[in-house]
C-alpha positions in Angstrom: -39.4 -81.5 4.3 -38.4 -77.8 3.4 -42.1 -77.1 3.1 -42.4 -78.2 6.7 -39.3 -76.2 7.8 -40.8 -72.9 6.3 -44.1 -73.3 7.9 -42.2 -74.1 11.2 -40.0 -71.3 11.1 -43.0 -68.9 10.0 -45.3 -70.3 12.9 -42.9 -71.7 16.0 -42.3 -67.7 16.8 -46.2 -67.1 17.0 -46.8 -70.4 19.1 -43.8 -69.5 21.3 -45.8 -65.8 21.9 -49.1 -67.1 22.4 -47.3 -69.9 25.2 -45.6 -67.1 26.7 -48.8 -65.1 26.9 -51.0 -67.9 28.4 -48.6 -68.3 31.1 -48.4 -64.7 31.9 -52.0 -64.4 32.2 -53.2 -67.8 33.3 -50.8 -69.0 35.9 -48.5 -65.4 37.2 -51.8 -63.3 36.9 -55.7 -63.3 37.3 -56.9 -62.5 33.8 -60.0 -61.0 35.6 -58.1 -58.8 37.8 -56.1 -57.8 34.5 -59.0 -57.1 32.5 -60.3 -54.5 35.5 -57.0 -53.0 35.9 -57.0 -52.2 32.2 -60.5 -50.9 32.4 -59.4 -48.6 35.4 -57.4 -46.4 33.3 -58.1 -42.7 33.8 -59.7 -41.7 30.2 -57.6 -38.7 30.2 -54.1 -40.5 30.9 -55.5 -43.1 27.7 -56.3 -40.1 25.3 -52.8 -38.6 26.1 -51.0 -42.0 25.5 -52.7 -42.4 22.2 -51.8 -39.1 21.4 -48.3 -39.7 22.0 -48.1 -43.1 20.3 -49.1 -41.3 17.2 -46.6 -38.6 17.5 -43.9 -41.4 17.9 -44.9 -42.9 14.6 -45.0 -39.2 13.1 -41.4 -38.5 14.1 -40.5 -42.2 13.0 -41.6 -41.1 9.3 -40.0 -38.1 9.6 -36.6 -39.9 10.4 -36.9 -42.1 7.5 -37.8 -39.3 5.3 -34.6 -37.8 6.4 -32.7 -41.2 5.5 -34.5 -41.3 1.9 -33.7 -37.9 1.0 -29.9 -38.7 1.8 -30.2 -40.9 -1.3 -31.7 -38.6 -3.1 -35.4 -39.4 -3.2 -38.3 -37.3 -2.3 -41.4 -38.9 -0.5 -43.9 -36.9 1.2 -44.3 -37.2 4.9 -48.2 -38.7 4.4 -46.5 -41.8 2.6 -43.8 -42.2 4.8 -46.4 -42.4 7.9 -48.4 -45.1 5.9 -45.2 -46.8 4.8 -44.3 -47.0 8.8 -47.9 -47.7 10.0 -48.1 -50.9 7.5 -45.2 -52.2 8.4 -45.8 -52.1 12.3 -49.3 -53.5 11.4 -47.3 -56.6 9.7 -44.9 -56.9 12.3 -47.7 -56.9 15.3 -50.4 -58.9 13.4 -49.1 -60.7 10.2 -47.0 -63.9 10.9 -44.7 -63.0 8.2 -41.8 -65.2 8.5 -38.8 -63.6 6.2 -41.6 -61.0 5.1 -41.9 -59.0 8.2 -42.6 -55.5 8.5 -39.2 -54.0 7.8 -39.3 -56.0 4.3 -43.0 -54.7 3.5 -41.8 -51.3 4.3 -38.9 -51.3 2.2 -40.9 -52.7 -0.5 -43.4 -50.0 -0.4 -40.7 -47.4 -0.3 -38.7 -49.2 -3.1 -42.1 -47.9 -5.3 -40.2 -44.2 -4.5 -36.3 -45.5 -5.0 -36.8 -47.2 -7.8 -34.4 -49.8 -6.2 -34.7 -52.6 -3.6 -31.6 -52.6 -2.2 -31.9 -48.6 -1.5 -34.7 -48.8 0.2 -33.8 -51.8 2.3 -30.8 -49.6 3.2 -32.7 -46.7 4.3 -35.4 -49.0 6.3 -32.2 -51.1 7.9 -30.3 -47.6 8.7 -33.8 -46.1 9.9 -33.9 -49.2 12.4 -30.4 -49.1 13.7 -30.9 -45.5 14.3 -33.7 -46.1 16.5 -32.1 -49.0 18.5 -28.9 -47.1 18.9 -30.8 -44.1 20.3 -33.4 -46.1 21.9 -30.0 -47.3 23.9 -28.3 -44.7 24.3 -31.2 -42.3 26.1 -31.8 -45.4 28.3 -28.4 -45.5 29.6 -27.8 -41.9 30.0 -31.2 -42.0 32.3 -29.6 -44.9 34.2 -26.4 -43.6 35.2 -27.7 -41.7 38.2 -28.9 -44.8 39.6 -26.1 -47.1 38.4 -25.2 -48.3 42.1 -28.9 -49.5 42.4 -28.7 -53.1 42.2 -32.1 -53.3 40.9 -30.6 -51.4 37.8 -27.7 -53.4 37.3 -29.6 -55.9 35.0 -31.1 -53.7 33.0 -27.9 -52.1 32.2 -26.2 -55.2 31.0 -29.0 -55.5 28.4 -28.5 -51.6 27.2 -24.5 -52.0 27.2 -25.0 -55.5 25.2 -27.7 -53.7 22.5 -25.8 -50.4 22.3 -22.1 -52.2 21.5 -23.8 -54.3 19.2 -25.9 -51.2 17.2 -22.7 -49.4 16.9 -20.6 -52.3 15.7 -23.3 -52.6 13.2 -23.3 -48.8 12.1 -19.4 -49.1 11.9 -19.1 -52.3 9.8 -22.1 -50.8 7.4 -20.6 -47.3 7.5 -16.6 -47.8 7.5 -14.7 -48.3 4.4 -11.7 -49.6 6.3 -13.8 -52.2 8.4 -15.0 -53.4 4.5 -11.3 -53.4 3.7 -10.7 -56.5 6.1 -13.0 -58.6 3.8 -11.1 -60.3 1.1 -11.1 -58.8 -2.4 -13.4 -60.6 -4.3 -15.4 -62.8 -1.6 -18.8 -60.9 -2.5 -18.7 -62.4 -6.0 -18.8 -65.7 -4.8 -21.8 -65.3 -2.7 -25.1 -66.0 -3.6 -27.1 -62.9 -5.0 -23.7 -61.1 -5.2 -25.5 -58.4 -7.6 -27.9 -57.6 -4.8 -25.3 -57.8 -2.0 -23.1 -55.4 -4.1 -25.9 -53.2 -4.6 -26.6 -52.9 -1.1 -23.3 -52.4 0.0 -23.2 -49.3 -2.4 -26.3 -48.1 -0.9 -25.0 -48.2 2.5 -22.1 -46.4 1.5 -23.7 -43.3 0.4 -24.6 -42.8 3.9 -21.0 -42.7 4.6 -20.7 -39.6 2.2 -24.1 -37.9 3.9 -22.7 -38.1 7.7 -24.9 -34.9 8.5 -27.9 -36.8 7.1 -27.3 -39.5 9.5 -26.2 -37.3 12.4 -29.5 -35.4 11.6 -31.7 -38.7 11.4 -29.8 -40.4 14.7 -30.7 -37.0 16.6 -34.1 -37.1 15.6 -34.6 -40.3 16.9 -34.7 -39.1 20.6 -38.3 -37.7 19.5 -39.9 -41.0 18.5 -38.7 -42.9 21.5 -39.6 -40.0 23.8 -43.3 -40.3 22.2 -43.0 -44.2 22.9 -41.7 -43.7 26.4 -44.2 -40.8 27.1 -47.2 -43.3 26.3 -46.5 -45.8 28.6 -46.0 -43.2 31.0 -49.2 -42.0 30.9 -50.8 -45.7 30.9 -48.9 -46.3 33.8 -49.9 -43.2 35.5 -53.4 -44.0 34.1 -53.4 -47.6 36.5 -51.8 -46.4 39.5 -48.1 -47.6 38.9 -45.6 -44.8 41.1 -42.4 -44.3 39.5 -40.4 -41.5 38.6 -40.0 -40.5 34.4 -36.4 -41.5 34.3 -37.2 -45.2 35.5 -39.8 -45.4 32.7 -37.1 -44.0 30.5 -34.8 -47.0 31.5 -37.4 -49.7 31.8 -39.4 -49.4 28.8 -36.5 -49.6 26.4 -34.8 -52.1 28.1 -38.2 -54.2 27.6 -38.2 -53.1 23.9 -34.6 -54.3 23.3 -35.3 -57.9 24.9 -38.5 -58.0 22.9 -36.5 -57.2 19.7 -34.8 -60.4 20.1 -36.0 -62.6 16.9 -37.3 -65.5 18.9 -41.1 -64.5 19.3 -43.8 -63.0 17.0 -43.5 -59.2 16.8 -41.9 -59.4 20.4 -45.6 -60.4 21.6 -45.3 -62.2 25.5 -41.5 -61.9 25.7 -41.7 -58.1 25.9 -44.5 -58.5 28.4 -42.1 -61.2 30.2 -39.2 -58.6 30.0 -41.8 -55.8 31.4 -42.8 -58.2 34.6 -39.4 -58.7 35.5 -37.6 -55.3 34.9 -40.5 -53.5 36.4 -40.9 -56.1 39.4 -36.9 -55.0 40.5 -38.7 -51.4 40.9 -41.5 -52.8 43.2 -44.1 -52.8 40.3 -46.6 -55.9 40.7 -46.8 -58.1 37.8 -50.4 -57.2 36.9 -49.9 -53.4 36.5 -46.6 -54.4 34.8 -48.1 -56.8 32.3 -51.4 -54.4 31.7 -49.1 -51.6 31.0 -46.8 -53.8 28.6 -49.9 -54.9 26.7 -51.2 -51.6 26.8 -48.7 -49.9 25.2 -48.9 -52.8 22.1 -52.4 -52.4 21.8 -52.1 -48.4 21.3 -49.1 -49.1 18.6 -51.3 -51.7 16.7 -54.8 -49.8 17.0 -52.5 -46.8 15.0 -51.1 -49.2 12.6 -54.5 -50.9 11.3 -55.6 -47.2 11.0 -52.5 -47.1 8.1 -54.1 -50.5 6.5 -57.0 -49.0 4.7 -54.7 -45.9 3.9 -52.5 -48.1 1.9 -55.0 -49.4 -0.2 -54.5 -46.6 -2.4 -51.0 -47.2 -3.1 -49.6 -49.7 -5.8 -49.6 -53.3 -4.1 -46.4 -54.9 -2.8 -46.7 -57.7 -5.4 -47.0 -55.1 -8.4 -43.7 -53.0 -6.7 -41.6 -56.1 -6.9 -42.4 -56.8 -10.1 -41.8 -53.4 -11.5 -38.5 -52.3 -8.9 -35.2 -54.0 -10.2 -32.5 -55.2 -7.5 -29.5 -54.3 -9.4 -26.6 -52.2 -8.6 -27.7 -48.5 -7.5 -24.6 -47.3 -8.3 -22.4 -48.0 -11.5 -20.0 -50.7 -11.3 -16.3 -49.0 -12.2 -15.2 -52.5 -13.5 -18.3 -53.1 -15.4 -18.1 -49.3 -17.2 -14.5 -49.7 -17.7 -15.1 -53.4 -19.5 -18.2 -51.7 -21.4 -16.2 -48.8 -22.8 -13.1 -50.8 -23.6 -15.6 -53.2 -25.8 -17.3 -49.7 -27.4 -13.7 -48.6 -28.5 -12.6 -51.6 -29.6 -16.0 -51.8 -31.8 -15.0 -48.5 -33.6 
């Protein structure tokens, strides 16, 4: 039964994504016309979109590099870019269940940090920085047109995600919030050693607010590249919208796609694009092609990172070699150890 549940948990999101895509392409739009729309993209705009897509990955790698350096580790930008691309590949092409792209990226990264909790903490903070800046940027772009009825639903999605990301960052970096948790509760939880180690890794960021702020501000660049990529595609297939509309609608569709109900956001992201772009008068067909083209460009760059990763240690080898114990000394453990040593003298 447990095995069946694991299989269902792993493949149900994929089945859901495929069902939504079939519905969108088979019932809401004409597949032949969608193909013709995709083929009509201007080559110059396609090359610009490819370049902006790569730029987005490069700046995302720079952000992760900064967050890892805050933990006291040096990793080359090239490796960070490979980790980022491989993570994107697993998110977009491999139904991994619990082994998603972020987990794979953190596992690769742990080869440099020599600690899985630190690596996972860096990847989680990296993801939160991206989501927070994405939502903030979209909200700023939305303000001039907040009176427009077609933008109010988008504003609701943005506010929910901004609030959620803010609460998560505060909860992970605020000592006052953590004091609300009953003392000793973590020791009663399963895998409490790993949880404590992860908690300690997160507290490192609390003491390096400048590095965290720099990573947060830098998040503007990968998000701008991602939005710009879609603007280029939209211009290439004849979507007539101003750039500020893209700066709102693309993040909103991305936030909906981030919900853990589909495989890598496939299907639900396209449905969100069709809906929200439709509110601005864009027909379903070009909106669908726009969203899918953006995903395929990201997947294309992610595939480039796969053969490059073959030169790196394999994830299973890393997992076997890297410990998952505490990343900072436990004061109580240290005190007990000193007392034991003194008693033996």
